[in-house]
MARTORDREN-954491 format. One line per 4 residues: their letters; for each residue x, y, z of C-alpha. Coordinates in pm, whole numbers, padded with zeros to 5 digits. Layout:
% residues N
A = X:Y:Z ~ ...
//
This chain:
% residues 382
MNFE = -07369:01853:03380 ~ -07117:01881:03097 ~ -07256:02003:02764 ~ -06936:01987:02566
LNEE = -07037:01817:02243 ~ -06860:01499:02145 ~ -06708:01450:01802 ~ -07016:01278:01659
QREF = -07247:01553:01783 ~ -07021:01827:01646 ~ -07006:01657:01308 ~ -07384:01619:01298
QHIV = -07427:01984:01393 ~ -07190:02085:01112 ~ -07377:01875:00855 ~ -07714:02017:00957
HEFV = -07583:02375:00970 ~ -07436:02351:00621 ~ -07758:02200:00487 ~ -07971:02472:00647
AKEL = -07743:02749:00522 ~ -07777:02617:00168 ~ -08133:02487:00148 ~ -08342:02676:00406
KPMA = -08200:03016:00496 ~ -08189:03153:00139 ~ -08554:03053:00089 ~ -08688:03174:00425
RETD = -08820:03506:00297 ~ -08992:03349:-00003 ~ -09137:03075:00218 ~ -09287:03343:00442
EKGT = -09407:03578:00169 ~ -09571:03310:-00044 ~ -09695:03108:00252 ~ -09583:02787:00085
FNWT = -09421:02488:00249 ~ -09061:02428:00142 ~ -09104:02073:00012 ~ -08792:02107:-00202
AVKK = -08570:02128:00106 ~ -08772:01890:00322 ~ -08755:01610:00065 ~ -08376:01634:00093
MGPI = -08382:01593:00471 ~ -08450:01220:00479 ~ -08100:01109:00371 ~ -07932:01315:00644
GLLG = -08169:01194:00915 ~ -08371:01509:00981 ~ -08708:01342:00924 ~ -08645:01058:01168
LEVP = -08414:01211:01425 ~ -08490:00977:01717 ~ -08642:00693:01516 ~ -08447:00365:01551
EQYG = -08231:00271:01253 ~ -08429:-00049:01190 ~ -08724:00170:01088 ~ -08522:00402:00868
GAAV = -08440:00663:01128 ~ -08119:00837:01228 ~ -08140:00723:01592 ~ -07953:01030:01717
DALS = -07943:01110:02087 ~ -08185:01362:02238 ~ -07921:01636:02257 ~ -07834:01596:01888
AAIA = -08204:01613:01803 ~ -08233:01943:01991 ~ -07924:02077:01814 ~ -08078:01987:01477
IEEL = -08402:02173:01555 ~ -08200:02472:01675 ~ -08014:02482:01343 ~ -08340:02452:01149
GWGC = -08481:02743:01350 ~ -08174:02947:01267 ~ -08252:02900:00900 ~ -08631:02915:00871
GSTA = -08885:02922:01150 ~ -09168:02786:00934 ~ -08981:02481:00810 ~ -08833:02420:01154
LAVS = -09174:02415:01320 ~ -09315:02166:01069 ~ -09015:01934:01098 ~ -09005:01965:01477
AHNG = -09376:01877:01503 ~ -09327:01586:01265 ~ -09040:01443:01470 ~ -09149:01514:01823
LALG = -09528:01516:01816 ~ -09606:01257:01548 ~ -09315:01013:01530 ~ -09229:01046:01899
PIVK = -09551:00884:02027 ~ -09532:00607:01766 ~ -09173:00526:01865 ~ -09257:00532:02236
YGNE = -09604:00377:02244 ~ -09654:00199:01912 ~ -09656:-00176:01875 ~ -09425:-00350:01632
AQKE = -09681:-00363:01351 ~ -09750:00010:01380 ~ -09381:00096:01382 ~ -09310:-00120:01078
KWLP = -09601:00027:00886 ~ -09570:00397:00961 ~ -09215:00485:01063 ~ -09008:00392:00753
PLAT = -09187:00615:00498 ~ -09219:00903:00745 ~ -08859:00885:00869 ~ -08695:00851:00528
GAGK = -08895:01109:00335 ~ -09062:00847:00117 ~ -09399:00975:00236 ~ -09527:01305:00366
LGCL = -09501:01421:00727 ~ -09697:01340:01041 ~ -09889:01550:01291 ~ -10047:01543:01636
SLTE = -10409:01647:01684 ~ -10483:01782:02031 ~ -10635:02129:02043 ~ -11007:02190:01997
PGAG = -11214:02509:01993 ~ -11284:02460:02365 ~ -10973:02267:02462 ~ -10634:02432:02447
SDLQ = -10456:02411:02780 ~ -10747:02216:02932 ~ -10714:01884:02752 ~ -10854:01658:03021
GGVR = -11187:01835:03051 ~ -11208:02009:02715 ~ -11163:01735:02453 ~ -11498:01664:02285
TTAV = -11383:01459:01986 ~ -11506:01105:02048 ~ -11409:00758:01930 ~ -11666:00483:01969
KEGD = -11610:00113:01901 ~ -11827:-00037:01631 ~ -11741:-00390:01526 ~ -11375:-00395:01431
SWII = -11351:-00016:01396 ~ -11331:00311:01581 ~ -11583:00575:01468 ~ -11441:00924:01526
DGAK = -11651:01242:01539 ~ -11547:01591:01639 ~ -11341:01895:01549 ~ -10981:01999:01605
MWMT = -10800:02325:01538 ~ -10449:02469:01512 ~ -10326:02139:01371 ~ -09972:02193:01245
NASI = -09891:01992:00929 ~ -10247:01865:00871 ~ -10242:01930:00496 ~ -09889:01799:00442
SDLM = -09916:01481:00647 ~ -09986:01116:00578 ~ -10115:01052:00928 ~ -10252:01219:01238
VVLV = -10211:01100:01594 ~ -10550:01211:01728 ~ -10641:01261:02094 ~ -10999:01140:02140
RTDS = -11242:01068:02421 ~ -11302:00694:02446 ~ -11481:00696:02782 ~ -11776:00930:02834
AGGS = -11742:00901:03212 ~ -11459:01152:03207 ~ -11156:01159:03432 ~ -10787:01117:03365
HSLS = -10836:00780:03195 ~ -11104:00882:02947 ~ -10877:00982:02657 ~ -10682:00776:02403
HIIV = -10457:00822:02099 ~ -10563:00683:01763 ~ -10357:00684:01441 ~ -10569:00823:01159
PTDT = -10444:00837:00796 ~ -10523:01182:00657 ~ -10692:01039:00346 ~ -10955:00853:00551
PGIT = -11311:00934:00435 ~ -11491:01178:00664 ~ -11190:01399:00734 ~ -11220:01760:00622
IGPA = -10908:01976:00643 ~ -10996:02345:00643 ~ -10802:02621:00467 ~ -10466:02717:00611
EKKM = -10504:02965:00895 ~ -10395:03324:00831 ~ -10129:03378:01093 ~ -09902:03654:01218
GLKG = -09590:03451:01138 ~ -09467:03104:01045 ~ -09669:03138:00727 ~ -09481:02859:00552
SPTH = -09591:02611:00819 ~ -09954:02522:00741 ~ -10198:02515:01032 ~ -10557:02398:00996
AVTF = -10892:02329:01154 ~ -10994:01967:01093 ~ -11332:01799:01131 ~ -11406:01428:01172
DEVR = -11745:01306:01051 ~ -11795:00935:01119 ~ -11432:00866:01039 ~ -11377:00490:01050
VPLE = -11036:00337:01130 ~ -10943:-00014:01249 ~ -10934:-00090:01620 ~ -10568:-00181:01571
NLLG = -10495:00190:01513 ~ -10519:00254:01887 ~ -10178:00391:01986 ~ -10057:00278:02326
EEGR = -10308:00187:02595 ~ -10675:00277:02581 ~ -10745:00540:02845 ~ -10382:00653:02862
GLQQ = -10410:00930:02603 ~ -10377:01214:02851 ~ -10067:01067:03012 ~ -09912:00990:02673
TLAT = -09990:01343:02556 ~ -09826:01505:02858 ~ -09511:01297:02808 ~ -09510:01387:02438
LDSG = -09543:01756:02523 ~ -09238:01733:02752 ~ -09034:01628:02451 ~ -09204:01883:02228
RVGI = -09116:02162:02469 ~ -08748:02081:02436 ~ -08794:02109:02059 ~ -08975:02443:02079
GALA = -08709:02575:02315 ~ -08439:02471:02070 ~ -08627:02626:01778 ~ -08663:02952:01970
VGLG = -08289:02959:02042 ~ -08223:02916:01670 ~ -08453:03202:01578 ~ -08297:03424:01845
QAAY = -07947:03334:01729 ~ -08033:03431:01372 ~ -08177:03766:01485 ~ -07875:03832:01705
ETAV = -07628:03761:01424 ~ -07824:03984:01187 ~ -07823:04265:01444 ~ -07447:04233:01502
NYAH = -07378:04261:01130 ~ -07608:04560:01094 ~ -07448:04733:01394 ~ -07113:04724:01215
ERET = -07259:04854:00889 ~ -07498:05127:01001 ~ -07348:05463:01092 ~ -07500:05745:01296
FGKP = -07337:06056:01437 ~ -07026:05978:01236 ~ -06957:05626:01361 ~ -07098:05271:01339
IAQH = -07385:05215:01581 ~ -07183:04925:01722 ~ -06983:05193:01903 ~ -07289:05327:02083
QAVQ = -07325:05192:02434 ~ -07703:05147:02410 ~ -07657:04913:02114 ~ -07367:04733:02278
WMLA = -07575:04658:02585 ~ -07863:04512:02383 ~ -07621:04285:02198 ~ -07440:04188:02518
DAAT = -07771:04092:02679 ~ -07870:03894:02370 ~ -07545:03697:02361 ~ -07564:03622:02734
ELQA = -07929:03522:02744 ~ -07908:03309:02430 ~ -07618:03115:02576 ~ -07809:03060:02899
ARLM = -08120:02952:02705 ~ -07918:02713:02490 ~ -07766:02549:02797 ~ -08110:02509:02955
VYWA = -08240:02338:02643 ~ -07933:02112:02628 ~ -07981:02034:02999 ~ -08341:01921:02947
ASLK = -08246:01725:02634 ~ -07964:01550:02817 ~ -08196:01444:03098 ~ -08439:01309:02840
GAGQ = -08160:01118:02669 ~ -08050:00970:03002 ~ -08400:00839:03066 ~ -08452:01065:03367
RYTK = -08760:01269:03456 ~ -08742:01604:03286 ~ -09093:01755:03294 ~ -08988:02047:03513
EAAM = -08663:02102:03325 ~ -08840:02094:02987 ~ -09089:02354:03111 ~ -08807:02572:03245
AKLF = -08612:02548:02921 ~ -08915:02618:02705 ~ -09026:02912:02921 ~ -08685:03076:02935
ATEV = -08574:03010:02577 ~ -08895:03133:02415 ~ -08912:03451:02620 ~ -08544:03519:02556
SERV = -08593:03467:02184 ~ -08881:03714:02173 ~ -08673:03971:02361 ~ -08371:03921:02135
CRNA = -08579:03948:01819 ~ -08751:04259:01952 ~ -08419:04425:02027 ~ -08281:04322:01688
IQIH = -08561:04527:01533 ~ -08480:04813:01769 ~ -08116:04808:01660 ~ -08228:04825:01297
GGYG = -08446:05125:01379 ~ -08709:05204:01115 ~ -08559:04948:00878 ~ -08629:04675:01131
YSSE = -09000:04737:01092 ~ -08978:04677:00719 ~ -09037:04334:00570 ~ -08732:04399:00352
FEVE = -08520:04315:00657 ~ -08517:03964:00800 ~ -08553:04062:01165 ~ -08916:04158:01102
RMYR = -08998:03802:00996 ~ -08796:03651:01279 ~ -08990:03853:01536 ~ -09323:03742:01389
DTRL = -09208:03381:01380 ~ -09082:03367:01736 ~ -09402:03518:01874 ~ -09573:03178:01861
MTIG = -09308:03009:02071 ~ -09443:03142:02403 ~ -09789:03007:02305 ~ -09746:02672:02128
EGTS = -09671:02352:02324 ~ -09817:02519:02631 ~ -09815:02892:02699 ~ -09560:03060:02924
EIQR = -09832:03073:03187 ~ -09883:02696:03169 ~ -09506:02642:03192 ~ -09499:02846:03511
LVIA = -09782:02633:03652 ~ -09593:02314:03565 ~ -09275:02443:03728 ~ -09457:02566:04037
RHIL = -09637:02234:04087 ~ -09306:02052:04079 ~ -09113:02280:04313 ~ -09409:02302:04558
NL = -09498:01930:04531 ~ -09858:02015:04444
//
C-alpha cells in the first residue's frame, strides 16, 4: 500500500504543524506544570478543522480522510501530549460515534457546535471501577426507561474531557439479562441534573488533559438520546475503539518524534571526552534505532488509517499499529532521557515530560496485553 501523501494531505499536514509549533509546543511545559487545559489554543482549532476532523462539512466539520486525521493527531502529539489526547478523544471517541451511529436530528443538534469550536468538547464514558478491559461483563451503570425518559444510575472513572465537555456518550446497561446485546450508548449533556464530576485525577503525566470519576444519580434524559441501536452498545464501542486506537498510535508517534528530535539536538550540543556525544557509537545506535522504529510505527498507523478510510476491516491492523507505536514511543522517550543523562531526569528538560506523557499510551484505549489478545484472536480465527 502506498503511503505517499497527496498534495492536499501534505498541505493539511503543513498547516497543522505550523499551528502546533506556534500555539501548542511553546505552552506544553506550562500546560503540564500548571495542570490546566490549553483552551486558548483549542478555541483556535475550529477554523482549521481540528475539532471536527472526520465530521461531514454539512455539520461544520473538516471532512478530512482517515489518514489526514491520523496525521493531525500525530502533529498534535508532537507539540503537546495533553492537548493532543483531549482533542483525539473529542474527535474519535465522542464525535466518531455520533457521526457513525447518530440519526439526523442528533447530528444536526450536537455536531455543529462541537466541530466548529462554538461549544466545548465531547467525551466517551466507558470505564468503571470494575470494568476496564471487561466491558461486556463489568459495566454496572444502568439506564431504565421511565415514560419518555431514560433514568441513568451508576459510576464511571478515567473519563477524559469530562469537565471540559458539553456532552458524554455513555455506555450503559439497558438489559439486566446480560450478554452481548445488553449494553447501549446514550448521549448525556454534562449539565444534566444528577451528574457529579469528581476532581481531576492526579496523574503521572498528561496533566493538562483532565480525567475524572463521574457519578450518575437518577440522571434523566429523553429516550431520543439513545445513540444507535438499543442493545448494540458493545458492538458500537468496539468499533469506536478501533478508530481510537489509530488515534492513540498516531499520538504516540508524535510524542516519540518530539523526543527523538530533542535527543538529536542535544547529542550535537553536549560534549564528553572532548567531543559531542553524537560521535559516540552508543548514542548513535540509540538514535538510529529511534529513527528506524518511529518510521516503522508511523507506516503501521498510516496503514491502519488507510484501511479505515477505504471502508475495509481494520480491527487487527489498528491493534497492531497501536501496540507497536505505543511501545516504540515509550522506548524512544526512555532512550531520549538516557542520552540526556542526568539532565534528562530533570523537569527542566522536555524529554522528562514526554516520557511521562507517553507512558499512558500502552494503557489507554486497551492495554498492550489486550491488543495482543485482539491480534491473536484474528490470526488464529478464535
